[in-house]
KOLZAVEX-75388 format. One line per 3 residues: number of its first residue (from 1); their letters; for each residue z, x, y of C-alpha. Coordinates in steps of 0.001 Angstrom, whole numbers, plus 500000, padded with zeros to 6 digits. Example, Ala and Ser with C-alpha at 12.3 -4.5 7.8 and 13.67 -1.06 7.14 Angstrom:
! KOLZAVEX-75388
1 = AS = 507800,512300,495500 | 507140,513670,498940 $
//
This chain:
! KOLZAVEX-75388
1 = MTA = 500000,500000,500000 | 499200,501207,503427 | 501575,500883,506340 $
4 = AAP = 500648,498336,508944 | 499514,499759,512230 | 501910,499150,515132 $
7 = LPV = 500924,496415,517490 | 499773,497673,520873 | 502151,496906,523690 $
10 = SPP = 500621,496596,527125 | 502774,497845,530007 | 503939,495162,532396 $
13 = AAG = 502461,494917,535813 | 504049,497003,538526 | 505176,494018,540506 $
16 = SAG = 506756,492252,537552 | 508435,495463,536428 | 509911,496018,539833 $
19 = GSV = 511066,492424,540025 | 512639,492531,536570 | 514424,495813,537345 $
22 = TGV = 515789,494366,540578 | 517067,491269,538795 | 518696,493396,536106 $
25 = FVR = 520479,495526,538703 | 521738,492489,540597 | 523101,490975,537399 $
28 = LKL = 524590,494344,536470 | 526389,494550,539835 | 527810,491056,539362 $
31 = SLM = 528866,491910,535801 | 530636,495060,536958 | 532525,493114,539602 $
34 = RNG = 533456,490363,537148 | 534516,492725,534354 | 536564,494792,536775 $
37 = LRQ = 538578,491739,537700 | 539129,490845,534051 | 541066,494027,533335 $
40 = SRG = 544393,492571,534442 | 545811,489634,536320 | 547475,491923,538841 $
43 = RTV = 544150,493554,539630 | 542576,490125,540158 | 545375,488981,542454 $
46 = GWC = 545250,492204,544437 | 541486,491979,544801 | 541668,488374,545981 $
49 = IGV = 544374,489177,548521 | 542453,492206,549810 | 539199,490275,550097 $
52 = GLA = 540969,487401,551832 | 542557,489687,554406 | 539255,491483,554989 $
55 = MLY = 537414,488219,555520 | 540112,486952,557894 | 539854,490187,559855 $
58 = ALA = 536062,489928,560020 | 536186,486275,561062 | 538807,486974,563719 $
61 = NGA = 536802,489850,565174 | 533598,487820,565025 | 535289,484919,566818 $
64 = GMI = 536675,487300,569416 | 533229,488720,570122 | 531754,485219,570355 $
67 = ALR = 534465,484385,572901 | 533172,487280,575031 | 529854,485509,575619 $
70 = GNH = 529006,485838,579290 | 531643,488530,579876 | 530590,491711,581664 $
73 = YAP = 531941,493898,578846 | 530419,491945,575930 | 527397,494309,575527 $
76 = AVS = 529667,497356,575407 | 531817,495763,572701 | 528789,494690,570656 $
79 = VTV = 527061,498087,570575 | 530381,499822,569874 | 530976,497551,566878 $
82 = AVV = 527469,498330,565599 | 528018,502092,565896 | 531407,501855,564178 $
85 = LGV = 529829,499920,561306 | 527140,502574,560925 | 529666,505423,560934 $
88 = GWA = 531887,503560,558479 | 529063,503032,556006 | 528004,506673,556403 $
91 = VMP = 531393,508205,555597 | 532467,505656,552976 | 530733,507329,549971 $
94 = LFF = 532246,510690,550893 | 535778,509324,550545 | 535432,506616,547868 $
97 = FGG = 532610,508001,545726 | 534738,508150,542598 | 535869,504542,542978 $
100 = DDT = 532363,503029,542657 | 530313,504027,539620 | 527190,502416,541082 $
103 = LDP = 527044,505153,543743 | 526149,507793,541136 | 522414,507563,540330 $
106 = TRL = 522649,510379,537758 | 524062,507808,535322 | 520547,506332,535240 $
109 = AML = 518715,509635,534762 | 518056,509031,531050 | 516493,505612,531643 $
112 = PLR = 512693,505226,532030 | 512892,504270,535710 | 510703,505496,538531 $
115 = PRP = 512390,506380,541829 | 510601,503746,543923 | 511442,500664,541772 $
118 = LLT = 514916,502131,541323 | 515330,502392,545101 | 514355,498737,545553 $
121 = ALL = 516706,497623,542806 | 519623,499693,544094 | 519100,498501,547670 $
124 = TSS = 519008,494852,546627 | 522059,495127,544384 | 523922,497025,547123 $
127 = LVG = 523585,493987,549374 | 525814,492098,546906 | 529511,492566,547451 $
130 = VGP = 532424,492311,549846 | 531334,495198,552075 | 527943,493712,552982 $
133 = LFT = 529542,490314,553625 | 532146,491926,555880 | 529389,493751,557764 $
136 = LLL = 527325,490578,558020 | 530169,488665,559668 | 530859,491402,562218 $
139 = AAG = 527166,491853,562977 | 526731,488109,563447 | 529572,488084,565945 $
142 = AVT = 528153,491099,567774 | 524677,489602,568265 | 526078,486167,569147 $
145 = AVA = 528050,487720,572000 | 524853,488943,573682 | 522288,486319,572563 $
148 = HGP = 521185,484098,575439 | 518145,481896,574999 | 515978,480774,572065 $
151 = AAV = 514024,484055,571932 | 517238,486105,571722 | 518539,483858,568928 $
154 = AVS = 515326,484414,566961 | 515532,488182,567468 | 519219,488181,566467 $
157 = VLS = 518303,487087,562925 | 516002,490080,562550 | 518559,492374,564188 $
160 = VAL = 521336,491407,561790 | 519043,491962,558805 | 517974,495383,560092 $
163 = LLV = 521561,496399,560818 | 522709,495409,557337 | 519807,497130,555562 $
166 = LCV = 520193,500292,557641 | 523928,500535,556984 | 523582,500004,553232 $
169 = ALS = 520591,502348,552946 | 522384,505045,554949 | 525420,504814,552689 $
172 = RAI = 523293,505056,549549 | 521169,507879,550921 | 524224,509975,551786 $
175 = AAA = 525736,509263,548378 | 522513,510267,546595 | 522091,513415,548686 $
178 = NTR = 525656,514530,547905 | 525967,513283,544332 | 526173,516722,542754 $
181 = LLT = 528670,517851,545369 | 530874,514770,545049 | 530958,514969,541241 $
184 = SRR = 532041,518638,541374 | 535423,520201,542037 | 534696,520372,545760 $
187 = GRD = 533998,516655,545750 | 537354,515953,544128 | 538984,518137,546770 $
190 = LAL = 537235,516094,549446 | 538500,512872,547897 | 542010,514319,547859 $
193 = LSG = 541764,515173,551560 | 540247,511815,552490 | 543643,510344,553282 $
196 = LFV = 544257,513147,555760 | 540891,512596,557416 | 541554,508880,557725 $
199 = AVG = 545034,509442,559175 | 543849,511974,561739 | 540834,509834,562596 $
202 = AQL = 543083,506815,563120 | 545239,508799,565527 | 542182,509983,567442 $
205 = VNL = 540927,506394,567677 | 544358,505346,568907 | 544215,508027,571589 $
208 = GLS = 540749,506885,572590 | 541862,503265,572851 | 544906,504194,574908 $
211 = SLS = 542699,506152,577315 | 540529,503034,577790 | 543402,500874,578997 $
214 = GTD = 543058,499529,582510 | 540068,498913,584726 | 539018,502578,584861 $
217 = GLH = 539062,502744,581074 | 536803,499696,580775 | 534354,501248,583224 $
220 = RAT = 534294,504411,581094 | 533668,502284,578002 | 530712,500640,579721 $
223 = SAA = 529285,504026,580644 | 529667,505229,577059 | 527997,502069,575774 $
226 = SVL = 524900,502880,577848 | 524461,505891,575567 | 525619,504250,572339 $
229 = RWI = 523066,501458,572610 | 520324,503976,571785 | 522024,505073,568561 $
232 = PPA = 520871,503012,565542 | 522026,500502,564382 | 523265,499691,567897 $
235 = TAV = 519608,499549,568986 | 519147,496412,566883 | 522078,494674,568589 $
238 = DAV = 521057,495752,572076 | 517525,494437,571411 | 519039,490946,571384 $
241 = RST = 520549,491539,574819 | 517262,492918,576132 | 515430,489834,574856 $
244 = GRG = 517905,487520,576564 | 517333,489354,579857 | 513568,489001,579539 $
247 = AYG = 512958,492727,578877 | 510699,492071,575896 | 509054,495499,575993 $
250 = LAV = 512436,497237,575829 | 513488,494960,572967 | 510341,495848,571028 $
253 = VQL = 511036,499564,571539 | 514630,499192,570340 | 513590,497244,567263 $
256 = AVT = 510880,499824,566563 | 513454,502612,566786 | 515672,500760,564319 $
259 = VAV = 512791,500183,561901 | 511701,503827,562166 | 515185,505129,561461 $
262 = TAL = 515549,502726,558534 | 512241,503964,557115 | 513356,507591,557481 $
265 = VLR = 516652,506839,555730 | 514830,505099,552886 | 512450,508050,552624 $
268 = WWH = 515417,510440,552466 | 517003,508269,549792 | 513752,508241,547783 $
271 = RSL = 513495,512056,547917 | 517108,512387,546789 | 516534,510012,543866 $
274 = FRL = 513402,511925,542874 | 515322,515194,542967 | 518186,513793,540908 $
277 = MVS = 515877,512201,538326 | 513352,515005,537948 | 514666,518317,539273 $
280 = PDA = 516942,520425,537047 | 520450,521233,538159 | 522891,524074,537531 $
283 = STI = 523684,522738,534054 | 520100,523447,532897 | 519442,526696,534763 $
286 = AAA = 521085,529931,533720 | 523232,531427,536431 | 522116,534738,537865 $
289 = PEA = 524294,537661,536776 | 526780,538722,539398 | 526164,542145,540806 $
292 = SGS = 528946,544574,540037 | 528580,546176,543442 | 529517,542970,545260 $
295 = RDR = 532558,542613,543035 | 533639,546125,543882 | 533110,545576,547585 $
298 = SAG = 535240,542424,547477 | 538200,544244,545972 | 541065,544552,548407 $
301 = RSP = 539794,541775,550661 | 540914,538193,550999 | 538547,535193,551053 $
304 = LGL = 539034,535319,554849 | 537511,538798,554964 | 540818,540500,555842 $
307 = RLP = 541799,543963,554670 | 544924,543433,552569 | 547783,545867,551941 $
310 = SGR = 547588,548017,548855 | 549767,547515,545820 | 551385,544357,544542 $
313 = TGT = 551825,542839,548013 | 548073,542767,548635 | 547397,541432,545145 $
316 = VMQ = 549847,538576,545648 | 548296,537756,549031 | 544822,537624,547513 $
319 = RQF = 546076,535321,544744 | 547731,533008,547277 | 544585,532842,549398 $
322 = RYM = 542596,531825,546320 | 545177,529153,545511 | 544845,527785,549050 $
325 = WRD = 541072,527669,548683 | 540753,526408,545101 | 543852,524410,544205 $
328 = PRA = 543574,520824,545557 | 547314,520501,546165 | 547638,523784,548023 $
331 = KAA = 544511,522978,549990 | 545785,519518,550901 | 549169,520865,552034 $
334 = LAT = 547586,523562,554182 | 544996,521197,555650 | 547732,518709,556523 $
337 = GLA = 549722,521367,558340 | 546679,522577,560264 | 545419,519106,561182 $
340 = VGL = 548735,517553,562192 | 549784,520774,563907 | 546700,520427,566100 $
343 = LLP = 546906,516651,566498 | 550394,516571,568003 | 549602,519083,570778 $
346 = LVA = 546426,517107,571410 | 548548,513989,571882 | 550651,515951,574359 $
349 = VVQ = 547541,516938,576298 | 546184,513376,576415 | 549536,511847,577339 $
352 = HGT = 550457,514662,579757 | 553419,515748,577651 | 555050,519131,577266 $
355 = VYQ = 553821,522340,575706 | 556959,522443,573554 | 555268,519935,571219 $
358 = CLW = 553348,522939,569893 | 556488,523847,567961 | 555286,521254,565449 $
361 = ASG = 552415,523580,564534 | 554756,526427,563644 | 557086,524074,561784 $
364 = LLG = 554370,522447,559683 | 552930,525822,558680 | 556324,527424,558130 $
367 = IQM = 557338,524808,555553 | 554406,525950,553418 | 556812,528653,552211 $
370 = YNQ = 558962,526058,550437 | 558646,525536,546680 | 556355,528522,546284 $
373 = FGL = 556613,528535,542500 | 556207,524796,541940 | 552437,524924,542441 $
376 = DGS = 552190,527738,539860 | 553402,525359,537167 | 553303,526718,533641 $
379 = AFW = 551206,529652,534883 | 554354,531068,536485 | 555006,532922,533228 $
382 = TVM = 552164,535308,534136 | 553995,536112,537378 | 557310,536359,535579 $
385 = ATI = 555888,538864,533068 | 554951,541284,535866 | 558336,541297,537651 $
388 = ADR = 560370,544092,536138 | 562771,545097,538908 | 563963,544220,542382 $
391 = RDA = 561028,546011,544023 | 558538,543834,542151 | 560462,540691,543098 $
394 = EAE = 560542,541647,546769 | 556815,542491,546761 | 556087,539104,545180 $
397 = LRG = 558008,537258,547879 | 556589,539464,550633 | 553014,538810,549550 $
400 = RAL = 553562,535044,549534 | 555210,535152,552964 | 552486,537322,554494 $
403 = AIA = 549767,534994,553167 | 551338,532201,555231 | 552022,534404,558252 $
406 = VIA = 548402,535613,558408 | 547338,531999,558931 | 550311,530683,560913 $
409 = VPY = 550638,533355,563618 | 547031,533280,564930 | 546846,529504,564584 $
412 = VTV = 550070,528887,566490 | 548967,531347,569168 | 545609,529648,569715 $
415 = VTT = 547009,526089,569676 | 549891,526907,572021 | 547712,528834,574443 $
418 = GAA = 545111,526077,574561 | 547718,523358,575099 | 549469,525358,577838 $
421 = VLL = 546185,525894,579705 | 545077,522256,579388 | 548484,520980,580477 $
424 = GQA = 548703,523382,583403 | 551941,524858,582013 | 550836,528454,581580 $
427 = DAL = 554201,529654,582942 | 555870,528207,579796 | 553461,529910,577373 $
430 = AET = 555535,533047,576717 | 558786,531228,575955 | 557004,528625,573795 $
433 = LGL = 555254,531302,571753 | 558518,533206,571371 | 560318,530130,570078 $
436 = SFA = 557353,529304,567806 | 557357,532772,566221 | 561120,532647,565752 $
439 = FTG = 560885,529185,564182 | 558110,530300,561838 | 560099,533350,560757 $
442 = ALV = 563207,531221,560207 | 561298,528756,558035 | 559757,531576,556023 $
445 = ATG = 563238,533021,555537 | 564823,529757,554419 | 561724,528755,552456 $
448 = GFA = 561820,531896,550341 | 565472,531336,549485 | 564943,527622,548771 $
451 = SVR = 561966,528401,546512 | 564216,530584,544362 | 567399,528527,544508 $
454 = YPY = 565988,524972,544483 | 562546,524974,542794 | 560997,521761,541535 $
457 = AVP = 557967,520884,539446 | 554751,519474,540910 | 552958,517018,538570 $
460 = RDN = 549503,518158,537536 | 548153,514713,536605 | 548867,513055,539951 $
463 = PFS = 547421,514909,542940 | 549093,512519,545392 | 552650,513217,544225 $
466 = NAA = 554534,516280,545446 | 557385,516230,542922 | 558015,515268,539327 $
469 = PGQ = 560080,512121,538628 | 563802,512645,539177 | 563397,515606,541546 $
472 = SGL = 563244,513790,544878 | 566674,515150,545772 | 565375,518706,545505 $
475 = VMI = 562507,517817,547826 | 564993,516512,550406 | 567067,519672,550124 $
478 = NVF = 563996,521850,550537 | 562293,520099,553429 | 565049,518549,555521 $
481 = GGT = 567882,520928,554714 | 565682,523985,555090 | 564136,522761,558338 $
484 = LTG = 567529,522046,559902 | 568813,525438,558770 | 565711,527119,560203 $
487 = AAL = 566193,525345,563522 | 569833,526476,563601 | 568768,530065,562946 $
490 = CLP = 566626,529921,566095 | 569656,529432,568345 | 569914,533172,569190 $
493 = VLG = 566498,532849,570859 | 566809,529280,572148 | 570219,529873,573746 $
496 = PVV = 569101,532641,576128 | 565963,530656,577050 | 568086,527643,578035 $
499 = ALH = 570508,529901,579914 | 567679,531509,581911 | 566387,528057,582854 $
502 = LTG = 569831,526879,583952 | 570577,529995,585997 | 567148,530021,587656 $
505 = HHG = 566027,533400,586271 | 562539,532148,585421 | 561011,535588,585938 $
508 = LLW = 562758,536855,582796 | 561494,534108,580492 | 558587,536304,579350 $
511 = LAL = 561142,538304,577348 | 561368,535360,574946 | 557962,536263,573507 $
514 = PAG = 558751,539763,572169 | 562327,538749,571349 | 561209,535717,569350 $
517 = ALY = 558490,537630,567507 | 560822,540488,566550 | 563643,538125,565631 $
520 = GAA = 561415,535977,563414 | 559961,539001,561616 | 563388,540594,561111 $
523 = LAA = 564889,537336,559875 | 562096,536867,557320 | 562338,540481,556131 $
526 = LSL = 566128,540327,555695 | 565887,537047,553826 | 563290,538423,551426 $
529 = RFT = 565445,541467,550665 | 568431,539183,550128 | 566483,536768,547907 $
532 = APR = 564672,539359,545753 | 567577,540109,543342 | 568255,536400,542942 $
535 = LLD = 564619,535845,542016 | 564937,538553,539371 | 568004,536833,537890 $
538 = RLP = 566601,533276,537994 | 563119,533870,536551 | 563770,531975,533253 $
541 = EIL = 565363,529037,535078 | 562479,528802,537556 | 559938,528859,534719 $
544 = ATV = 561799,526107,532845 | 561901,523974,536008 | 558326,524280,537280 $
547 = RK = 556630,523854,533889 | 557982,520296,533384 $
//
């Protein structure tokens, strides 16, 4: 018997294939949303509450913008809302990439899909969800606030559609262009730091809103809106206002700009999909061998390009710099200290405060010395095996302290100097720097002792927790107790500064700078010598604590 020949199968038409793919992706998006809610009742309740609050917020803002109809500042509010929506959609995949599996097109790489039908299907399915509905409500309120006349109402429908498509396409294009980055270790680090970015951004927005209070602030907002209205997707909203004023040519130009930018974003998205679906990545290309000469040249230098001391101290500094660069927890702690240490002096500048707020920068960087061995975790045994005597223990502590000082001292100097110049308080720069250096040295001194005497474990499976369960008391002792002790140790420098102010000897306040720098360095050095033998005696206990 002969085998029957297979029946020929004719490929479907391009249009029907694209339509079927789009329908499949829409149904897939709905299935993912439905199945996600079926995981638990608590998840369903939380999702419903979150969606309800988001919709109430969108409706309230939309109603508020509609109430501004006819107001002089309505166009400024509308274009600002459009720009904020565009920025929000642009940065969203960078922070929440891991929370939405549909943002990763590499999951579809093994399927027989062409980039163009895939783009259409992904764009259509992306318009389904809470985010697009939230954007639609805000955009509807923004165009209603500036729509006057039948022609403007007709244009507003097109404007809302363009705004929604541009925002969604921009979000998807950025996600596709950064897929390989966001699925790597650096992407996970970025997700870990997203909370910091959001917090700092919220404070900057708060400062911006406070500066806009009053009549002068509203005039500045109107002037800024004259520039923002030419930034897509604000061009789509401002086209409605131009139509209502009878400037039809300007409205056509603004709509054309929006369409052109949308086309460019879609083209960028298509190129990224083609690259992800067709081009090989690092997993399929052999890495080039590292030149031995470059490895030799990098010996003795930190990732910052600094020449490090020889011996164990330099080796420890280089290891700590690599921890700060590679370990997500160390990176998050350092980034928090740098960002908040800059944000608080910035608040002082905006609110015409005092240069003494720069002491926060030294404090936030000085507390990086606390719990030095907790981040090592179970790998602390490799450090423990190399500490044979008191000299090794002191070099270990010295290297860790110098790694923080190399970052803290220049940073505090730049931030304090900039704040003093912007505030017009240059006469207080020397005493502020002196107190900052003394405070940093005191925190390094107390932090080294606390790391040896009160270590605690840092969980490896939860990057957002800074202590293992049951060790919150040790965290309080480290942070609050050590900070208060460090502040008390600064009294020998603070006391003379206060006395010079009270007695009117302002010409001698410059002495606080060298006195504070020398006092902080001496205090840290004495503490490290005092703590070194205790580290040698407590090595087994520290290892047993931090490896939990």
